[in-house]
N, C-alpha and C positions, 0 to 999 in steps of 0.2 A: 529251524534255526533262523534267527533274525538276520537282517541285512547288516553288512559290516559297517562299523562306525566310521565316520568321516573325520579327517584331521581338522583341528580348529582353523577357521578361516577358509575352509575348502568346502565346496558344494558336495552334498552327499552323492555317492555313486549311484547311478541308475543304469541298469543293464540295457543295452540297445534292444528295442522292440523290433521283432522281425516285421518287415514290410509285407504288404500284400503281394500275391503272385506265387509263382512256382519257385522251388529251390534252384539256385544258380549252380551249374556244373563248371568246375575249374577246367580250362582248356589245357592245362599243363599236367596236373596230377589226377584229374577226373574225380576229384572229391566233391561231394555235395555240400553246399553252403546255404545257410538260411536266407530267405528272401531279404533283399535290402542291403546285403553285405557288399562293400566296395572292393575288398581284397580277400583272396582265399585264405581261410584260417589255417590251412595246412602248409602251403608253400609260398603265399604272399603274392601270387599273380593277380593282376588287375582283372576283376570280373566284369563281364558284360552286363549292361543294365537289364534287370529282370523284368519280365512281363508284368504289366499292371494287374491289380486284383480284379475280382469280379465286380461288375457295376452294381450299385445299390438297388434293392428291390423297389420297383415303382409302386406308388400308392394305389390302394384299392379303388375300384371304380365306385362312383356314387357321390363324390364331391365332398361330403361331410364326414365327420368322425363317426365311427361305429358306435351305436348306443342302443338303448331299449326302444322298442317301437312305440308309437304314440299310444297312450293309454296304459303303458306298462305291460309287462309280461303277464299272460293269463287272460287278457281281455280278448274280446272277439275281433277278428280281423276287420280291417277297414271295409266299410260297405255292407257289413252283416249285422249292424246294430239293431235293425228292425226285426230280426228273426226271433227275438224273445229269449235269447240265450243269456245265461248268467256268467259269472266268472268261470274261467277254465277249471275243470275238475268238479263243478257243481251242476246239478240238473237245472234246466230252465224253470221259471215259475210255472206252476200248474202240473208239473210232472210228479207222479207219486214217488214217495221216498224209495230209494233204491233203483228207480228207473222202471221202464216197462219190462215186464217179465219177472219182476222180483217176487219171492214167495210172500204169502200173507204174513202179517205179524204173528209171532209165536211159533211158526213152523221153521225148522232148519232148512237150509237150502237143499236142493235135490242132490243126492249122492253124498252128503256129509254125514258121517256117523254121529250117533248121540254123543254129546260132549265136545264135538269138534275134533278136528285133526290134532294129533299129539296126545290124546287121552290114552291111558294104559288099557290094555284089554281087560275084560272082566276076570277077576281072580288074581291079577298080578299086583304085588305090593309096590309101593313107591308112588312117586308123583306122576305128573303127566309125562307123556312120551317126549323124549328130548331132554329130560332132567334126570340127574343121577338118582338112583334108588336110595333108600334109607341107608345112611352111612357113607354115601358118596362112592364115586368110582374109585378103584384102587384099594378098596377095603379088603382085608384078608378073608379068605374063606373061613368058615367056622373051624376052629381048632388050630389055626396057624397064628404065629406070634405077631409078626410085623405086617406092615402094609404090603399089598401085592407088589412084586418086583423087587423087594428088599429082603435079604435074608435076616433071620433073627439076630439081633445084636448090631445090625448095620454092616455096611461094607468095611473091610479092613479089620474086622474082628477075627479072633482065632476060631478055627473050626471046633466043633464040639470035642471036648476031651483034651484040648491044648491049654496050657497054663495061662498065658497072658497075651497081650497084644503082640502082633508080629512086628519085629524091629530089625535093624541091620544086623548082619552076621557079626560074630565076635571079632574084634580086631580092626573093624572098618571104622575110620574116623568120620565125623560129621563136619562138613565145611559149612560156611555161611551160605544161606540160600534165601531166595526171595519168593514172592508169590509165584504160583504155577504159570509158566509161559514167559517169565521174566528172568533175566540173568541175575546171579547173585550180585551183591554190592561190589563195585570195583571191577566187574568183568564185562562191562558194556563194550560195544564196538568202539574202536578208536576213531575219532572223527578225522576225516581227510582234510588236508589244507584247502581252504576255500577263500575266495575273496577276489576283488578286481586286481588286474595286472596293469600297472602304470607304464605307459610308453616312455622310454628314456629320451625321446627326441621331442615329441609334441606334448607329452604329459597327459594324453587322453587315457581314460580308464577303459579297460577291455575285460570282457567276461572271462572267467577261468576256462581253460581249454583252448584258447585261441593262440596260435603261434605267431601271428603277425597283427600289427595294429590296424584297426579298421578305419582309421582316419588318415594315416600317412603311409601305411604299408611297411613300417619299420619292424624288423624281427624283434619279438619280445623275449625278454629274459625269462627263463623258467623260474617259477616261484620256489623258494626254499622248502625242502621237504620237512615235514613235521618231525620232531624228535619223539619217535615212537618206541616205547619199551616193548621189545619183542616177546617178553615173557610175562608182562603185566596182565594181559588179558586172558591167560590160560592157566594161571595159578589159582587154585582154590584155597591155598593156605596163606596165612598172613603172619607177620611178625618174624621171629628168628627162623622159622621153618622155610618161609618164602625166600629170605635172604640166603639161606644155605643152598636152596635149589638154584637160585640165580648164580651164585658163585660157582656151583658145579657146572652149569651150562656155559658160563663164560670161559671156564677152564677148558671145556671140551672144544670150544670154538677158537682157542688160541692157535696162531699159525704154527705150522710144523716146520722145524728146521730142515733145510735142504740136506740131502745125503752128501757125505764127504767121502772122497776116495776116488781112485781111477775107475771109470766105468759106472759109477753110481748114478742113478737116475730114478725118476718117478715112473718110469715106464712110458705109457702113451698119454700121460696127463697133459692137457693143453696148457700152454704158457699164457699167463694173463697179459692182456694188451697193455702196452706202455701208455701211461697217462701224461708223460712229459712231451713237450713240443719237439718236433724234429727239425725245426728251422724257424726263421723269422723273415718277414717282409718289412724292411725299414724304409719309411718315407723320407726322401731327400728333399730338403728345402731349396729354394731358389739360390740361396747364398752358398750352397754346398754342405750345410750342416745337417745333422741327423734330426729328423722329426719324430713322429709317432712310430712306435715299434709294434707290429702286429704278429703275435705268435702263430705258428702253423702247427696245430696239434692234431687235427683230424686228417683223414686221408686226402682231402682236398679243401681248398678255400676259394670262394668266388669273390672276385673283385668287381665292383660296379657301383650303382647308385643305391637308392633306398631298397632295403631288404637283403642286400648282399652281406657276406661275412665281413668283407673289408669295404665299407661304404663311404662314398664321398658324394653327398646329396647335392652340393652346389657346383659340381663339375659337369657342365653341360656337354662336354666332349666324351663323357663316359656313357655307355649303355647301361641298362638296368642290370644285366648280367654280361659283363664285358669280357672277362677272361677267367680261367680256372687254373690255379696252381696245384698240381697233383704231386703226391709222393710216389716215387718209384724205387725199385731195388737198387738202381745206380745212384739215386739222389732225388732229383725232382725234374719236372717238366712243366711248361706252360702251354695251355691249350687256348688259342683265341676263340671267342664265342661271338664277337661283334664283327660284322662285315663292313661297317661304315668307316671307322677310324683304325681298327685293328690294334695290334701290339707290336712295338718296336723294341729291338734289343740292341744295346750299345756294343759297338765293335771293339774287340780286343786284339784282333789280328785281321789280316787281309782276307776278304771273302770274294767269291765269284758272283758277278752280277748276271742274273738271268733276264730274259726278255720280259718286261713288265714290272721289274723290281722297283720298289718305292724307297727312296732314301730321304732321311731327315738330317739336314745340316743347319745348325742354328735354328732359324725359324722357316727355312726354305724346305718345302716338300717337293721333291723332284722324282719323276718317273723315267726310268731308263728304258730305251727301246733300241733294238738292233735294226740296222739299215739293210734293206734287201739289196741284192746284187745289181738290179737295174738302177738303183739310186746311187750306187758308188761311182759308176763311170757312165754318166748320161751322155748321149750323143748330142752334138751341136745342132741347133736348129738352122736349116737353110731354107730361105724363101727366094724363089725366082733366081736361084743360083748364087744368092748372097748369104754368107754365114752371119748369124745374129751376133752382134757384139755384146760382151758381158764380162763379169768378173771371171778370173781364171778358175777353172774347175778344180775342185778338191774331191778326194775320195773319202767321204766320212764312213766310219765303221759303226757309229752309234749316235744317239742324240738324247738330250735331257729336256723334258717338258716340265715347266714350272706350273704346278697345280694350284688353283685358286679355291677358296672356301665355297664359292658358288658352283663348283664342279667343272668350271671351264679351265682353259689353258691360256696363259699370258705369253710367255716367251718360250721359244724353242731354240736350243743351243746344240749345234752339230759338233761331233767330236771326230777329228781327223788326224791329230798327231798321236804319237805313241803314248803320250800321257797328257792328262788334263788336270790342272790344279784349280781347286775351288777355294775361294777365300774372300775376305772382306777388303783387303788392300792389294794383295798380289795374287797372280794366277791367270789362267786362261778364262775362267768364269768368275767375275768379281761382282759381289753383292755389297756395295758400299753402304747401303742403308740398313743392313742387318746387324744390330749391335750384339747379337748372340753368336755371331760367327767370328772365328779367329782370323788373324791376318792370313795365314796359310792353314786352311782347315782340313781338307781332304784331298785325296788323289785317286784318279781313275786311270789305270794303266791298261794298254792293249798289247798283247803278245802275238797277234795275228790270228788267234783262235778264240780267245775269251777275254772278257773285261774283268779286272780285279779292282775292288774298292778297298781303300785303306785310309785310316785316320792318321793325320800328321801331328798328333799330340795337341789337339785343340783343347780348349778349356771346358767346353760343354759336350764334347764327344760327337761321334757320327753314329747314327742309328739306321738299322735296316729293318723294314717291316717283315714280320714272320708270315709264312704262307700256310702253316699248319702247326700241329703239336711239335714242340722243340724242346730238347733237353737243356736244362740250365744247370750251372755249377755254382759253387760258392763264390760270391763276390760279383755275380753278373748283375747288370742294371737293365731294368725293363721300364719302358715308357708306355703308359696306358692313359689315354685322354690327356689331361694336363698334369698327371701325377708321374713322378719318377720314383721307382723302388729299387732298393738294393737287396738281393736275395742272400741270406746267410743260412747255411746248412750246418748241422752238427756233424762233426767228423768222428 
């Protein structure tokens, strides 16, 4: 089969040639990939650089190209020209014909029978030994009709006493047939769909069988299956007879109506899996409007960058595989896979803050920490009998640390009242330069045992980072990298 035709104005497709070296093993799925591949063709993981190929064979010693020796083949070796020798295979000048020890002219060599080897023994008809006798090999013995190895009348003929040539039994039809070893016309193997697969993101052509683009790692769409007639390659009949057989096969394959009535069932027949989506992940734009809608049809969907089911290649705050949205019996859950930025869920009710919890208010990323007992009521410092003068002591129960993109900490705010308000204009902790924070954004309340975080009806909401797999319900908002999703589940 020839190479696929290229579209007008497009360079013809060329399959990537495997580079030298050993096959690369994928660190994720352990699949082997041809040398020179950048991404695993099975799961899309970035492959390590394969080992280089074998070094080229060094040139042979001698300095010049290999060729015939001086004087050509058959001449005497260098330095032996004076020995009187002639060309190789001929006696030197002066040597009798045949060389020393040859028999005199007219006498056969010693040990050779008269006539030479291959002559027939005396009294045997035919030509010299090694040639067929008169009539050639395979001739029939006297009195037999055909050549040796073939019955009289040839193969396929009727035995003696039978009327005519052997044929098919009565009632058996004869279908179209071709030469021996070849299928009848129209019954050849159905060709499989083949051809390059174009990447939807970078447009590169990939060989059939690859699941991920070898240039950018994008997951490739499966090529459409060929429209194959399931009965076309097995019918020996044509015309109305074939049409009747096809009609009968289609009628047998028609779906069976489900049983009706109480207690009616198909027994233990498996229920076919649903092909419709069980939910959607709706991307929310910065102005609050709905963006792209991603259906959730499989058991889980991976959110990330290139190669993920829901991919955002330009979001540098997303990992390659950032989080996984899974289907459960109660609905769905989200499983964080990235340990750098994690997954944040928007609060719809007050939640308890644990030590080390990370909160997102507007653009401020804050980490909550509990204060130890020795920090709540520190003792006054006394030097030489004199107490150190300072601000009046307060007994904080917690603190908020403002986290920076560099990984450091800028401001530390201690919490000592029963409640602390975070906002852009009002509150105990004011961030006046944060345009994404509301005037009164969130509140942290202390009841003497635990700290509770609640949103105060802000425009952009208050988010809490998840520490592990967490159940989500219909209408929940999830923040991943720089993307905001609203989860919609079918009820």
